Residue frames as a rotation matrix with the C-alpha (Angstrom) as fourth column:
MET 1
-0.348 0.646 -0.680 -159.81
0.819 -0.143 -0.555 71.26
-0.456 -0.750 -0.480 112.70
LYS 2
-0.461 0.179 0.869 -162.01
0.557 -0.704 0.440 73.81
0.691 0.687 0.224 111.15
LEU 3
-0.953 0.071 -0.294 -163.05
0.175 -0.662 -0.729 76.98
-0.247 -0.746 0.618 112.85
GLU 4
-0.178 0.962 0.205 -166.71
0.923 0.091 0.373 78.01
0.340 0.256 -0.905 113.41
PRO 5
-0.086 0.228 0.970 -168.40
0.000 -0.973 0.229 81.39
0.996 0.019 0.084 114.12
GLY 6
0.877 0.311 0.366 -167.73
-0.290 -0.266 0.919 82.57
0.383 -0.913 -0.143 117.59
ASP 7
0.610 -0.749 -0.259 -164.40
0.792 0.589 0.163 80.84
0.031 -0.305 0.952 117.82
ALA 8
0.567 -0.557 -0.607 -161.40
-0.256 -0.819 0.513 83.12
-0.783 -0.136 -0.607 118.70
ALA 9
0.942 -0.306 -0.141 -159.35
-0.140 0.025 -0.990 83.69
0.306 0.952 -0.019 115.68
PRO 10
0.591 -0.778 -0.212 -155.95
0.775 0.474 0.419 82.27
-0.225 -0.412 0.883 115.97
ASP 11
0.752 -0.443 -0.489 -153.34
-0.349 -0.896 0.274 85.19
-0.559 -0.035 -0.828 116.31
PHE 12
0.476 -0.707 0.523 -150.41
0.872 0.456 -0.176 85.37
-0.114 0.540 0.834 113.92
THR 13
0.439 -0.501 -0.746 -147.56
-0.454 -0.840 0.297 87.68
-0.775 0.208 -0.596 112.91
LEU 14
0.392 -0.291 0.873 -146.36
0.777 0.612 -0.145 86.93
-0.492 0.735 0.466 109.32
PRO 15
-0.556 -0.707 -0.437 -143.96
0.209 -0.628 0.750 88.77
-0.805 0.325 0.497 106.93
ALA 16
0.640 0.753 -0.152 -145.68
0.133 -0.304 -0.943 90.77
-0.757 0.583 -0.295 104.20
ALA 17
0.494 -0.311 0.812 -144.71
0.868 0.128 -0.480 91.30
0.046 0.942 0.333 100.49
ASP 18
0.735 -0.194 0.650 -143.61
0.006 -0.956 -0.292 94.93
0.678 0.219 -0.701 101.30
GLY 19
-0.263 -0.952 -0.156 -140.99
0.205 0.102 -0.973 93.80
0.943 -0.288 0.169 103.96
THR 20
-0.373 0.189 0.908 -143.12
-0.818 -0.528 -0.226 94.66
0.437 -0.828 0.352 106.94
THR 21
-0.899 0.294 -0.326 -144.88
0.371 0.905 -0.208 92.21
0.234 -0.308 -0.922 109.42
VAL 22
-0.315 0.905 0.287 -148.53
-0.639 -0.425 0.641 92.02
0.702 0.019 0.712 110.05
SER 23
-0.994 0.044 -0.103 -150.11
0.107 0.653 -0.750 90.71
0.035 -0.756 -0.654 113.08
LEU 24
-0.264 0.965 0.006 -153.85
0.564 0.149 0.812 90.04
0.783 0.217 -0.583 113.70
GLU 25
-0.033 0.097 -0.995 -153.53
0.984 -0.169 -0.049 91.52
-0.173 -0.981 -0.090 117.08
GLY 26
-0.795 -0.471 -0.382 -152.50
0.396 -0.880 0.261 94.85
-0.460 0.056 0.886 115.50
LEU 27
-0.800 0.559 0.219 -155.75
-0.009 -0.376 0.927 94.97
0.601 0.739 0.306 113.73
ARG 28
-0.417 0.705 -0.573 -157.98
0.907 0.283 -0.313 94.60
-0.058 -0.650 -0.757 116.77
GLY 29
-0.358 0.424 -0.832 -160.77
0.149 -0.854 -0.499 97.12
-0.922 -0.303 0.242 116.58
ARG 30
-0.238 0.329 -0.914 -161.30
-0.927 -0.358 0.113 96.52
-0.290 0.874 0.390 112.87
ARG 31
0.634 0.558 0.535 -163.02
-0.273 0.809 -0.520 93.82
-0.723 0.184 0.665 110.99
VAL 32
-0.365 -0.852 -0.375 -160.69
-0.751 0.032 0.659 91.75
-0.550 0.522 -0.652 108.95
ILE 33
0.916 0.382 -0.126 -161.27
-0.369 0.674 -0.640 89.57
-0.159 0.632 0.758 105.89
LEU 34
-0.087 -0.949 0.303 -158.49
-0.738 0.265 0.621 86.90
-0.670 -0.170 -0.723 105.96
TYR 35
0.859 0.485 -0.165 -158.12
-0.470 0.621 -0.627 84.60
-0.202 0.616 0.761 102.89
PHE 36
-0.061 -0.836 0.545 -155.92
-0.342 0.530 0.776 81.79
-0.938 -0.139 -0.319 102.10
TYR 37
0.790 0.225 -0.570 -155.03
-0.606 0.148 -0.782 80.89
-0.092 0.963 0.253 98.48
PRO 38
0.844 -0.455 0.284 -152.79
0.389 0.884 0.260 78.16
-0.369 -0.109 0.923 97.14
ALA 39
-0.111 -0.988 0.106 -150.18
0.833 -0.034 0.553 80.06
-0.542 0.150 0.827 95.11
ALA 40
0.131 -0.004 -0.991 -149.39
-0.110 -0.994 -0.011 83.57
-0.985 0.111 -0.131 93.83
MET 41
-0.318 -0.289 -0.903 -149.61
-0.777 -0.466 0.423 84.34
-0.543 0.836 -0.077 90.12
THR 42
-0.850 0.287 0.442 -151.75
0.398 0.899 0.182 81.28
-0.345 0.330 -0.878 89.24
PRO 43
-0.693 0.599 0.401 -155.01
0.150 -0.424 0.893 81.98
0.705 0.679 0.204 87.23
GLY 44
0.218 0.940 -0.264 -157.47
0.596 0.086 0.798 81.36
0.773 -0.331 -0.541 89.95
CYS 45
0.100 -0.205 -0.974 -155.54
0.947 -0.282 0.157 83.01
-0.306 -0.937 0.166 92.74
THR 46
-0.913 -0.350 0.207 -154.95
0.407 -0.805 0.431 86.00
0.016 0.478 0.878 90.37
LYS 47
-0.293 0.909 0.297 -158.72
0.320 -0.199 0.926 86.20
0.901 0.367 -0.232 89.72
GLN 48
0.410 0.572 -0.710 -159.50
0.846 0.053 0.531 86.12
0.341 -0.819 -0.462 93.47
ALA 49
-0.322 -0.680 -0.659 -156.84
0.837 -0.530 0.138 88.72
-0.443 -0.507 0.739 94.33
CYS 50
-0.948 -0.047 0.315 -157.90
0.239 -0.760 0.604 91.07
0.211 0.648 0.732 91.68
ASP 51
0.041 0.997 -0.072 -161.53
0.495 0.043 0.868 90.76
0.868 -0.071 -0.492 92.78
PHE 52
0.402 0.116 -0.908 -160.51
0.897 -0.248 0.365 91.75
-0.183 -0.962 -0.204 96.37
ARG 53
-0.784 -0.615 -0.079 -158.23
0.561 -0.758 0.333 94.65
-0.265 0.217 0.939 94.79
ASP 54
-0.687 0.547 0.479 -161.39
0.196 -0.495 0.847 95.85
0.700 0.675 0.233 92.84
SER 55
0.377 0.919 -0.118 -163.51
0.405 -0.050 0.913 95.72
0.833 -0.392 -0.391 95.86
LEU 56
-0.392 -0.632 -0.669 -161.08
0.873 -0.027 -0.486 97.13
0.289 -0.774 0.563 98.37
ASP 57
-0.880 0.003 0.475 -162.45
-0.075 -0.988 -0.132 100.63
0.469 -0.152 0.870 98.43
SER 58
0.121 0.982 0.143 -166.03
-0.536 -0.057 0.843 99.48
0.836 -0.179 0.519 99.30
LEU 59
0.394 -0.045 -0.918 -164.77
0.590 0.778 0.216 96.84
0.705 -0.626 0.333 101.77
ALA 60
-0.684 -0.709 -0.168 -162.51
0.645 -0.482 -0.594 99.65
0.340 -0.515 0.787 103.42
ALA 61
-0.620 0.544 0.566 -165.45
-0.432 -0.838 0.333 102.03
0.655 -0.038 0.754 103.45
ALA 62
0.463 0.846 -0.263 -167.38
-0.277 0.420 0.864 99.39
0.842 -0.327 0.429 105.33
GLY 63
0.542 -0.310 0.781 -164.56
-0.839 -0.244 0.486 98.96
0.040 -0.919 -0.393 107.87
PHE 64
0.950 -0.206 0.236 -162.83
0.200 0.978 0.050 95.84
-0.241 0.000 0.971 106.62
ALA 65
0.049 -0.962 -0.268 -159.09
-0.837 -0.186 0.514 95.24
-0.544 0.199 -0.815 106.30
VAL 66
0.923 0.262 -0.282 -158.23
-0.378 0.758 -0.532 92.60
0.075 0.597 0.799 103.65
LEU 67
-0.055 -0.949 0.310 -155.26
-0.808 0.225 0.545 90.21
-0.587 -0.220 -0.779 104.17
GLY 68
0.814 0.153 -0.561 -154.23
-0.463 0.754 -0.467 87.47
0.351 0.639 0.684 101.72
VAL 69
0.193 -0.698 0.690 -152.13
-0.766 0.332 0.550 84.48
-0.613 -0.635 -0.470 102.92
SER 70
0.876 0.051 -0.480 -150.16
-0.359 0.734 -0.576 81.96
0.323 0.677 0.661 100.94
LYS 71
0.775 -0.627 0.086 -147.14
0.403 0.593 0.697 79.72
-0.488 -0.505 0.712 101.33
ASP 72
0.624 -0.476 0.620 -145.26
0.588 -0.237 -0.774 81.81
0.515 0.847 0.132 98.82
SER 73
-0.164 -0.804 -0.571 -142.13
0.982 -0.189 -0.016 83.70
-0.095 -0.563 0.821 99.81
PRO 74
0.311 0.233 -0.921 -142.24
0.262 -0.953 -0.152 87.64
-0.914 -0.194 -0.357 100.46
ALA 75
-0.642 -0.640 -0.423 -140.18
-0.186 -0.405 0.895 88.06
-0.744 0.654 0.141 97.29
ARG 76
-0.863 0.340 0.373 -142.77
0.500 0.480 0.721 86.23
0.066 0.809 -0.584 95.15
LEU 77
0.067 0.931 -0.358 -145.57
0.945 -0.174 -0.276 87.96
-0.320 -0.319 -0.892 96.82
ALA 78
-0.123 -0.271 -0.955 -143.95
0.037 -0.962 0.269 91.29
-0.992 -0.002 0.129 96.15
LYS 79
-0.966 -0.254 -0.049 -143.84
-0.045 -0.024 0.999 90.30
-0.255 0.967 0.011 92.32
PHE 80
-0.468 0.868 0.167 -147.43
0.862 0.406 0.304 89.29
0.196 0.286 -0.938 92.44
ALA 81
0.264 0.600 -0.755 -148.55
0.674 -0.674 -0.301 92.51
-0.690 -0.430 -0.583 94.17
GLU 82
-0.424 -0.468 -0.775 -146.50
-0.189 -0.792 0.581 94.62
-0.886 0.393 0.248 91.59
ARG 83
-0.970 0.042 0.239 -147.71
0.236 0.383 0.893 92.61
-0.054 0.923 -0.382 88.53
ASP 84
-0.358 0.918 0.173 -151.34
0.766 0.182 0.617 93.00
0.535 0.353 -0.768 89.48
ALA 85
-0.530 0.098 0.842 -151.40
-0.152 -0.988 0.019 96.21
0.834 -0.118 0.539 91.44
LEU 86
0.326 0.632 -0.703 -152.50
0.563 0.467 0.682 94.59
0.759 -0.618 -0.204 94.64
THR 87
-0.207 -0.327 0.922 -152.61
-0.234 -0.899 -0.371 97.19
0.950 -0.292 0.109 97.36
PHE 88
0.740 0.410 0.533 -153.65
-0.629 0.138 0.765 95.10
0.240 -0.901 0.360 100.35
PRO 89
-0.112 -0.833 0.542 -151.22
-0.946 0.256 0.199 93.02
-0.304 -0.490 -0.817 102.49
LEU 90
0.735 0.153 -0.661 -150.16
-0.356 0.916 -0.183 89.64
0.578 0.370 0.728 101.08
LEU 91
0.440 -0.436 0.785 -148.62
-0.862 0.041 0.506 87.56
-0.252 -0.899 -0.358 103.84
SER 92
0.049 -0.471 -0.881 -146.16
-0.628 0.672 -0.394 84.67
0.777 0.572 -0.262 103.68
ASP 93
0.395 0.140 0.908 -146.66
-0.859 0.406 0.311 81.50
-0.325 -0.903 0.281 105.65
PRO 94
-0.043 -0.489 -0.871 -144.11
-0.824 0.510 -0.246 78.93
0.565 0.708 -0.425 104.09
GLU 95
-0.950 -0.311 -0.003 -144.24
-0.261 0.802 -0.538 76.49
0.170 -0.510 -0.843 107.03
LEU 96
-0.352 0.917 -0.187 -148.18
-0.063 0.176 0.982 76.58
0.934 0.357 -0.004 106.79
GLU 97
-0.822 0.015 -0.569 -148.59
0.546 0.304 -0.781 77.12
0.161 -0.952 -0.258 110.52
VAL 98
-0.773 0.582 -0.252 -151.22
-0.374 -0.739 -0.560 79.74
-0.512 -0.339 0.789 110.16
HIS 99
-0.369 0.616 -0.696 -153.02
-0.691 0.319 0.649 77.77
0.622 0.720 0.308 107.40
LYS 100
-0.645 -0.011 -0.764 -153.11
0.270 0.932 -0.242 74.87
0.715 -0.362 -0.598 109.84
ALA 101
-0.926 0.205 -0.317 -154.34
0.251 -0.293 -0.923 76.97
-0.282 -0.934 0.220 112.79
TYR 102
-0.457 0.787 -0.414 -157.32
-0.736 -0.596 -0.322 78.04
-0.501 0.157 0.851 110.60
GLY 103
-0.031 0.484 0.874 -157.94
0.130 0.869 -0.477 74.68
-0.991 0.099 -0.090 109.08
ALA 104
0.704 0.228 -0.672 -156.95
-0.531 -0.459 -0.712 76.00
-0.471 0.858 -0.202 105.63
HIS 105
-0.344 -0.699 -0.627 -154.61
-0.884 0.466 -0.036 73.15
0.317 0.542 -0.778 104.82
GLY 106
-0.138 0.307 0.942 -155.65
-0.516 0.789 -0.333 69.60
-0.845 -0.532 0.050 104.65
GLU 107
-0.686 0.042 0.726 -157.18
0.508 0.742 0.437 66.89
-0.520 0.669 -0.531 102.32
LYS 108
0.007 0.729 -0.685 -158.86
-0.563 -0.563 -0.605 68.08
-0.827 0.390 0.406 99.22
THR 109
0.133 0.134 0.982 -160.11
0.632 0.752 -0.188 66.45
-0.764 0.645 0.016 96.01
MET 110
0.005 -0.199 -0.980 -158.71
-0.675 -0.724 0.144 67.77
-0.738 0.661 -0.138 92.70
TYR 111
-0.066 0.034 -0.997 -159.67
-0.969 0.237 0.072 66.16
0.239 0.971 0.018 89.38
GLY 112
0.678 0.574 -0.459 -160.90
-0.451 0.818 0.356 63.07
0.580 -0.034 0.814 91.18
ARG 113
0.054 -0.675 -0.736 -157.81
0.504 0.654 -0.564 62.56
0.862 -0.340 0.376 93.26
THR 114
0.960 0.261 -0.103 -157.38
0.198 -0.369 0.908 63.21
0.199 -0.892 -0.406 96.93
THR 115
-0.057 -0.942 0.331 -154.41
0.483 -0.316 -0.817 65.43
0.874 0.113 0.473 97.80
VAL 116
0.380 -0.001 -0.925 -153.09
0.869 -0.342 0.357 67.35
-0.317 -0.940 -0.129 100.71
GLY 117
-0.549 -0.566 0.615 -152.71
0.726 -0.688 0.014 71.10
0.415 0.454 0.788 100.22
VAL 118
-0.960 0.176 -0.216 -153.99
-0.038 -0.851 -0.524 74.50
-0.277 -0.495 0.824 100.75
LEU 119
-0.250 0.934 0.254 -157.81
0.968 0.240 0.068 74.84
0.003 0.263 -0.965 100.88
ARG 120
-0.744 -0.012 0.668 -158.92
0.242 -0.937 0.253 78.03
0.622 0.350 0.700 99.43
SER 121
0.061 0.658 -0.751 -160.69
0.980 0.103 0.169 79.55
0.188 -0.746 -0.639 102.56
THR 122
-0.427 -0.054 0.902 -161.93
0.112 -0.994 -0.007 82.86
0.897 0.098 0.431 103.75
PHE 123
-0.190 0.275 -0.942 -162.52
0.976 0.154 -0.152 84.07
0.103 -0.949 -0.298 107.39
VAL 124
0.122 0.243 0.962 -164.35
0.001 -0.970 0.245 87.21
0.992 -0.029 -0.119 108.43
ILE 125
-0.326 -0.259 -0.909 -163.00
0.903 0.199 -0.381 88.19
0.279 -0.945 0.169 111.91
ASP 126
0.736 0.644 0.208 -164.89
0.524 -0.737 0.427 90.80
0.428 -0.205 -0.880 114.01
ALA 127
0.457 -0.460 0.761 -163.37
-0.309 -0.885 -0.349 93.68
0.834 -0.076 -0.547 115.78
ASP 128
0.509 -0.100 0.855 -162.74
-0.856 0.047 0.515 91.63
-0.091 -0.994 -0.062 118.94
GLY 129
-0.457 -0.871 -0.181 -160.99
-0.889 0.443 0.112 88.91
-0.018 0.212 -0.977 117.18
LYS 130
-0.269 0.548 0.792 -163.76
-0.196 0.774 -0.602 86.42
-0.943 -0.317 -0.101 116.85
ILE 131
-0.965 -0.063 0.254 -164.71
0.218 0.340 0.915 84.46
-0.144 0.938 -0.314 113.73
GLU 132
-0.265 0.904 -0.335 -167.85
-0.656 -0.424 -0.624 85.90
-0.707 0.055 0.705 112.18
LYS 133
0.814 0.459 -0.356 -167.64
-0.568 0.498 -0.655 83.65
-0.123 0.735 0.666 108.96
ALA 134
-0.341 -0.880 0.330 -165.46
-0.485 0.465 0.741 80.65
-0.805 0.093 -0.585 108.18
LEU 135
0.768 0.524 -0.368 -165.81
-0.542 0.226 -0.809 79.67
-0.341 0.821 0.457 104.43
TYR 136
-0.238 -0.813 0.531 -163.84
-0.255 0.580 0.774 76.63
-0.937 0.049 -0.345 103.34
ASN 137
-0.516 -0.147 0.844 -163.24
0.616 0.621 0.485 75.36
-0.595 0.770 -0.231 99.85
VAL 138
0.426 0.654 -0.625 -164.59
-0.080 -0.661 -0.746 78.53
-0.901 0.367 -0.229 98.17
LYS 139
0.407 -0.159 0.900 -164.32
0.907 0.191 -0.376 79.06
-0.112 0.969 0.222 94.42
ALA 140
-0.596 -0.754 -0.276 -161.93
0.675 -0.656 0.337 81.73
-0.435 0.014 0.900 93.18
THR 141
-0.909 0.245 0.338 -164.35
0.132 -0.598 0.790 83.13
0.396 0.763 0.512 90.66
GLY 142
-0.023 0.970 0.243 -167.43
0.034 -0.242 0.970 84.97
0.999 0.031 -0.027 92.12
HIS 143
-0.041 -0.023 -0.999 -166.37
0.909 0.415 -0.047 84.48
0.415 -0.910 0.004 95.80
VAL 144
-0.851 -0.395 -0.347 -165.62
0.516 -0.749 -0.414 88.02
-0.096 -0.532 0.841 96.50
ALA 145
-0.666 0.709 0.234 -168.96
-0.419 -0.615 0.668 89.23
0.617 0.346 0.706 94.97
ARG 146
0.148 0.635 -0.759 -170.76
0.321 0.695 0.644 86.52
0.935 -0.339 -0.101 97.04
LEU 147
-0.381 -0.525 -0.761 -168.79
0.892 0.008 -0.453 87.65
0.244 -0.851 0.465 100.17
ARG 148
-0.983 -0.035 0.179 -169.82
0.016 -0.994 -0.108 91.35
0.181 -0.103 0.978 99.69
ARG 149
-0.283 0.955 -0.088 -173.42
-0.281 0.005 0.960 90.33
0.917 0.296 0.267 99.30
GLU 150
0.253 0.292 -0.922 -173.41
0.678 0.627 0.385 88.26
0.690 -0.723 -0.039 102.43
LEU 151
-0.528 -0.472 -0.706 -171.66
0.838 -0.423 -0.344 91.29
-0.136 -0.773 0.619 104.38
GLY 152
0.569 0.792 -0.220 -174.08
0.744 -0.610 -0.272 93.85
-0.349 -0.009 -0.937 102.99
VAL 153
-0.230 -0.790 -0.568 -171.08
0.214 -0.610 0.763 95.70
-0.949 0.054 0.310 101.10
ASP 154
0.879 0.473 0.061 -172.13
0.180 -0.212 -0.960 97.55
-0.441 0.855 -0.272 97.97
GLN 155
0.144 -0.844 0.517 -169.55
0.982 0.185 0.027 97.73
-0.118 0.504 0.855 95.13
């Protein structure tokens, strides 16, 4: 099931790379960019994470919190954050429960083959916990720049 603008964003509480837990409910009152990526420290996921890192100041100034979610363990996420100086929360969802709640796990086509896995997806959630944008099967390269343009956030 895929989410649409206006839908309530499924709440969650997940462990973060830094040992804390992060819940969507704890961010009420702020706009949130929640993005799902297949695996820490892979080329595409690194590019996307670094693009968010490099845009973090302008996104924060516009009132956005950024959260990245993958099935990686908190320990692997901590290595990813340290290696690439990622300063926003990276959340661990090893059972894929939150991925599935957002429709970010399912069938996809890779190299002509249909597989089941993580769908690179981004959600913009408003201050009241409603989906503003639901973007599925996004490309790692150029996605953050496109998202900033759509949200009217300057670099």
